[in-house]
N, C-alpha and C positions, 0 to 999 in steps of 0.2 A: 463514583463507583456505580457499576451497573451489575445486577445479578440476573443471569439468564434463567429461563424456565427450568433448565436442567441443573441449575445451581452453580454454574461457572461464574466467577467474579471477573468483571472487566473493569480495569482501572484506567483513568485518564490522568496524565501527568502534565505539569508544566515544568520542563527541565531539559537538559541536554539529552536528546533522543538516543544518542549513541552511547550513553553510559547508564542506562536504566537496568535494574535487576528484574527483567521480564522475559517471557518466552519468545515473544516476537514484537516487532514494531510495525507501524503502518506509515507508508510513504504516500503523500499526496502526489500522484504521478500524472504525467500527461499521456496522451494516447499512444505515443511512440516510445515511451520509457526513456526520453532524453532528459537526463538528470543534470541540466545545464547550470542551474543556480539554486539559491535558497537551500532549504533543508534537504531536498533531494540530492543536491550536489555534495553536501556534507556527508550524507549517508553513503553515497557511492564512493567518495574519496576514502572514507574510513573502512568501508567494506572491502575495497579492492576490486581487482579485475574479475573475480569469479561472479560477483553480483552483476556487473555490467555485461559480461559475456553471456550469462544465462538470460538476461533480459533481451539482449540483441538477438540471441538464437530464437527466443519466443516470437519476437516481431518478424524475423526472417521466415519462420515457419507458418505463423498464423495471421500475420498482418497487424494493422492498427487495432488497438484495444478500444472497445466502444465505451461510451459514458455509462457509468453505473457498474462497471465490471471491476473485479479484483483479481490479480494474479499473484502467485506466490513464487519467490525466488529464494535461493540460499542467502545466508547472511554474510558470506565471505569471512572476513577477519573480525566481524562484530560478534559479540558473545550471545547471539540469539539463534534459535532453531531455524528461523526463516524471517523474511521481510515480506509483508503484504503491500502490494502496490495498488492503491485505489485510484481509479480514474473517475473523478467526479465532473460535473458540468462546469463549464467556464462561466463566470459571472457575466461577462460581456455577451454571452449567448443565452442569457437567462430567459426562458419561456416555459411553456407547459412541458415540453420535452425535457428541459433541464430539471424541473421540479421532480419529474418521474425518475430521472437519472440519479438524483440524490437519494431517493428511497431505495432504488435498486442497489446503489453503492452500499448503503447501510446494511441491507439484507445480505449482500455478498460478503461483506466484512465479517459478519457473524458466522458464516458457514465454517471457515477453518477453526474458529474458536470452539465451535460446538462439536468438532470431530474428536 
């Protein structure tokens, strides 16, 4: 558990991400929001077309998401207010830029939580 300076509690769970009693979940996304496998694919499958369509529209409108960025989409059929898609650095590309991207991603994830 992490408590922000404004008193918001942030919990980290090890469980089925699609069945938690929380306001939002974080998806480790790629820069094109292609939820092809792993946890991202499970989230998309359970959320349904609304989540996918909103992500596709974001990419169509704004293009590829840069490392360290977070975007918010609806949660579709999932019981959450929204899903945060965090694009972190790829381990295979690990360098100074990637280390910076990790910090950027952490900071970007806290923004919606603090609102």
